[in-house]
N, C-alpha and C positions, 0 to 999 in steps of 0.2 A: 425366679425373678424374670420379669419381662424386660427385654433390652429396650423396648420403646419407652419405658419409664425410668431407665437406669442412667445415671450420670456416667457416661463412658465417652469422653471426647477424644476419639482416636484421630490420628494424623496420617495422611498418606505419604508425606515426604519426611525425610530426616531433618530435624531441627538443626540449624546452623551452629548453635552453641554446644551441641552434644558431641563429645570427642570419642567416647567409647561405646561399645555395643549396648551395655546395660542402660546407660543414660539415654541413648537414642530410643531403645525399645520401651523403656518406662514412660517416656514422654509420648511416644507414638501410640502406645497401648492405653493411654489415659489413666495411668496409675498415679502419677504425681504431676504437680505444677509448681514451679519455683515461686516462692514468696519474696525472698531477698537472696543475696549471694550466699550460697551454701545452706539455705533454709527452705524447706519444701512443705507444701500442703499435700497431704496424702488423700487422694480421692478414693471412692468406694472400692474399686477393684484392687488398688494397691494396699489399702487398709486390710482387706480380707487376707491377702498373702502375709502381711505383717503379723496379723493376729494368729494365723496358723503356725508361723515360725515361733512366735511367743509361746503358743501352747506346747509345742514339742520341747522347747527349752525348759519351760516350767515343769513339765512332767519328768524330765530327766534330772533336773535339780532336786525335785522332791524325792525321786527314787534314790538319789545319792545321799539323802539325809539332811539336805539343806532346808532351812525354814525361810519363808518369804516375809519380807518387811517392805516398807516404803519410806524412803528418806526424802527430805526436802530438796527441791532443785536450787533454791536460794540458801546459801550457807553463811554462817558467821565467819568473818575473817579471823576471829580470835582463835578458833580451833587450828587453822592453818598456820598461824603464828606460833602456836604452841608446838606443833610438829616440826616447825622450821622450814616449811615449804612455801609459805606465802610469798616471800620475796624471790625465791628460787624458781618458781614454776614458769615464769615468763609471760609474754604478752598473750599467749593463748588463753589465759584466764581472764574472763570478763569481770572486772572489778566494779562494784556498785556502792554508792553511799545512799543510805535511806534518809528519810526526812528528819531523823534525829541525829544525823551525822555519824551513824554507826557504819563501819566498813563491812560490806557484804560481798558476796561473789556468786556467780552462776556456776554451779558445780561442774567441773570437768571430770571429776571422779569423787569417790566417797570414802576413802580410807579414814580420814579424820572423823567424819560423822559417825561411821560405824564403830570406830574405836571408842568414841564418847558414849554411844549407846551401850557398848559392852561394859565399860568401866563403871557406869552408873547402875547397872542391873545384875551383874554377875560378880559374886564375891568369894566363892569357895570352889575348890577343886571338885567338890561333889556335883557341881553344876556344869562341869566340863566334860567333853569339848562342846563347842558351839560353832555352827556354820550358818551364816545369814546371807540371803541374797535378795536382790530386787531386779525388776525390769523397768527401766526408767529413762527419761530423756536427759541428755547431758549436752553441754555446750563448750566447744573449744574454738576460740577465735582464730581459725586458720588464716594465715596471711594470704593464701591463694586457694580458696576452696574450689574444687574441680571434680569432674567425673560424676556429677550428680550426687546421689546418696552414698557413693563409694568413699568420697572424702568431703563430707559436708561439715558445716559448723555445728548444727544441731543434729543429734543422732540418738536413736534408741539403743540402749545397751543393757545386757544382763551383767551385773557385777555381783560377785559372791565373795565373802570374806570368812576365813576360818580362824578359830582361836583354839589353841592347844597348850597343854602344860609343858611340853618339851619337844625336842626336835623329832623324836620318833613319832609322836602324835601328829605333828605338823606334816611330816612326810606322808603319813597315812591319809591325811586329809587331801594333800596334794595328789596322791595317787587316785583317790576317789573322784576328784574332779577331772583328772587326766582320762579316766575310763568314761566318765559321764560325757566328756567332749567327743570322744570317739563314737559313742552311741548316738549322741545328739545329731551330729553331722550325717551319720549313716542313715538315720531316719528321714533326713531331708534329701536322700538320694545322692549324697556327696561322699567322696573318699577324701578324708582329711589326713594329712601327713604332719605328725608332730615334729618340730625342729627346734633345736637349741636356739635361744634367743637372748637379745640384749634387753634387760628389764627396763631401761630408760629411766624417766623421772620418778617412776613408782618405787624403784629400788629393789634390793634383794640380790641373792647370789645363785638362784636356781629359777629358770624360766624356760618355757616352751611356747612357741607360736604354733598354731594349727593352720596349715596351708591347704586350700583346696586347689586342685589342678584345673587350669583353664587356659586355653590357647592365648587369650587376651590378658593374662595375669600380669601384675605389676612387678613380680619378682622372678628371677631365674631360680629354678629349683633343681637340686641334684640329690638323688636318693637311690637306694637299692631297690630293684624291681619287686622284691618281696613285699614292700609296703603297699603295692597295688593289689595284693592277694591275701593279706593277713585277715583271718576271721575277726569280726567285730565282737568284743566281749558281750556276754549276756547280762541281763539285770541280776540274775542269781549270783553273779561273780562278786557283787558288793559284799556278800557274806563271807568272802574268802580273803586270803592274803593277796593283795593286788600287785605286790612288788614284781612277781614274775611276769605279769602281763605288761607292766610299764617297762621293765627291762627288755622284754621282747620287742616292744615298739620303739625303743630308743637305742638298742644295741648296734644296729647297722648304721652306716654313715648316712646322715641327712644334713643338708646345708642349703642356705640361700645365698645369692651372690652379694647381698648387702652385709651379712654378718660374718660368714665363715670363710672357708678356704676357696680359692678360685677353682674353676672347673678342672684344671689340670690335676689338682690334688684329689678331687672327687674321682676322676678316672683312675688315678693311682690306687685309691682306697678300695674302689669297687670293681674296676675292670669291666669285663663284658656285661656285668649285670647292672650297669649304670642306667638310670632313667634321667634324662635331662628334659625339663619341661618348664612351663610358666605356671605361676600360682598366685593366689590371693589370700592374704591373711584374714581369717574370720574369727579367730579366738586367740587369747593369750592368757597364760597362767603364770603366777609368780609365787615363790616363797621368799619372804623378806624378814623372817625371824622377828626380832624385837625392834625393828626400825621405828615403828609408830608406837608400839606399846610402851617402850622405854621412855620415849620423849613425852608421852601423854600419861604416864603412870597408870597403865592398865595392868593391874596386878590382882591376883587372887590369893587366898590363904591356902597353903599347901597342907598335906596330911598332918604335919606337926605344927600347923599354925604359922609357918614361915611364909613371908610374902614371895610370890613367884610371878615374875614378869612373863606374860603369856607370849607364845610364838604365833605368828600370823602368816596368812597367805591371802592372795587376791586372785580372782578368776573372772575374766571378762569374755563376753561374746558380743560381737557387733550385730545386733538383731536387724536393724535397718540396713546395715551393710550387707548382711546375708541375702537380702532380697536381690540386690545387684549382683552379688557373687554367684547365686544360683543361675541367674540369667546368663552371666558370662560363661558359665560352665555348661549351660543347656539351652541352646538356641540354634536356629538355622536361618537361611536367607529370608524365610517367610515371617519369622518372628520368634517368640518365646516358646519353649517347650517345658511346661511345669511338671515336676514330679507330683504324683497324686497327693502326697502327704502335705504339700504346701499350696496346691493350686487354689485359686480363688473360688472356682466352681469345678466340679468333677467333669461335667459334660456341658457342651453347647448344643442346644436343640435348634436346628435351622429349618425354618419354613420357607421352601423354595417358591411358593406362590401364595403369598398373603392375600386374602380376599376370595380364594377358591374355597367353597364350603367344605368339600371333602378333605382337603389338605388342612384347613384350619381345624376341623373337627379331630383329625388324627393327631395333630400337634397338641391340641388342648388335652386330649386323653392321655397322651404320653407325658405331658408336663405334670398332670395330676398324679399319674402313676409313679413318676420319679419322686415327686414330693412325698407321697405316701410311703415310699420305700426308703426315705431318708437320704436321697441322693441330691446334692446341691446341683441345680441345673440353671443355666442362663438361656432363656428362650428368646431367640431372635425372631420377633414377630413384626419387625419393621417392614414398611412398604418400600423395599430396596431391591435392586437387581441382585440376582444370585451371586454374581462375581464379587460384589461388594461384601456380601454376607460371608462368603468363603474367606475372603482376604482378612476381614476383621477377626474371624474365629481363629485363623492361623496366627494372626498377629498376637492376640492375647494369650494363646498357647494352652487352652484348656486340654486336659489329657484325652478327652473323647469328644467326638461330634456325632450326633444323630441327625441325619439329613432326610427330610420328608418332602416328597414332591408328588404331583398328581399321578405320574406313571407308576411310582412305587405303591401309592395308596390303592390304585386300581388293582394291583396284584396282591395287596395285603402285606406289603413289605416296606421296610425302611433301610437306609444305608448306615452302617456303623463304621466310623473311621477312627483309627488310633493316630493321634497327633504325632507321637514320637517316631513311628515307623512309616506313616502314610498309608498303611494297609487298610483296605476297605472291604466290607462284607455285607451282602444283602441278607437281612434277617427279618423275622416278624417283630412287631413292636414288643410283644411279650418277651421274646428272647433278648431283645436289646435291654429291657429293664432288668431281666435276670442277670445278664452279663455285667451290668453296671452296678449291681448290688453285691457282687462278689468281693 
């Protein structure tokens, strides 16, 4: 992709309305623009990151045995009245009346809809268990949306729902999602700490938040230092009993300052091995038993024909929130530092002297070679001064930069820069392509 043709409206100065690092950098890097309070347009660079996060989430959900569906954004109020949540949910729910005076709503979550799908289509224990997920936009009418996509009104979310015959099956489903979450966040270059949590309006009596550590995080986090070193489960572990893995990840003291004990109790519980940090919630899982299935009569025929009210769980990941969370955890004074797995492009190709025949030719050759090798590259072919090109590339945070100038071309060399470390190395163009395909 040529930057001269790309929609990338970068900003030199911090926007006055942006209060946190991720909001400032997403605006400055041309990833998003606000449409209304808490509602954003995703521009090409931001959308590429969003899609990469979606891909990782989808792959791990599929590996855990979940099946993807797509549910409507506009829901019937009748289902919510049936579950008993319509009047209880509060003003965050955007209520709508259609032209036939039917009560509708813009879905803040999908427990009712997925329970209705299940009860209409699954009738026997022989068809159990089931685990369904979607990656879809939701809307919650926050009274004070802030911090950009970190706390917006419209947001992209992965929500998954499990249906089991009994508590043992429901716990097994919960464990599968627990492990899937550890794997998902690790693939994005994040260390996620699972912490006991309040289920809130979704309900239930077993719940964990997944918190990523970031200096600018919204919550105070207290945990045992072992959580920073534990090995991430392998995909092959899905074929085993996952309870020992979950027990290992939940056995040591973990707490946030909103939900659990104050710091003094954490010190008492952990002692010298205490890690005190800031963190951002990026995922939340819940077991809520028959809260919805009982209210909505989601039953299946058991082995003897007896009706069994199914046990349910719910598992959410804030996909759009993760874009901001990754930036909060991975940036410096110059801009964003993307992990390769979610970066919008792997490499930025910088032409230091656009219009110079030899430099242009070397860049064109490199751009073609990278494309043939399957490497996503953003080629800065603009007629801009070198300093502006360097600043924009550091700002948008692509993992690698290949810098091509007349002096290097004369020697048959280019400069390869790692964004995360700042390390630079002079190599041949062929070597640069080989390194970037590893």
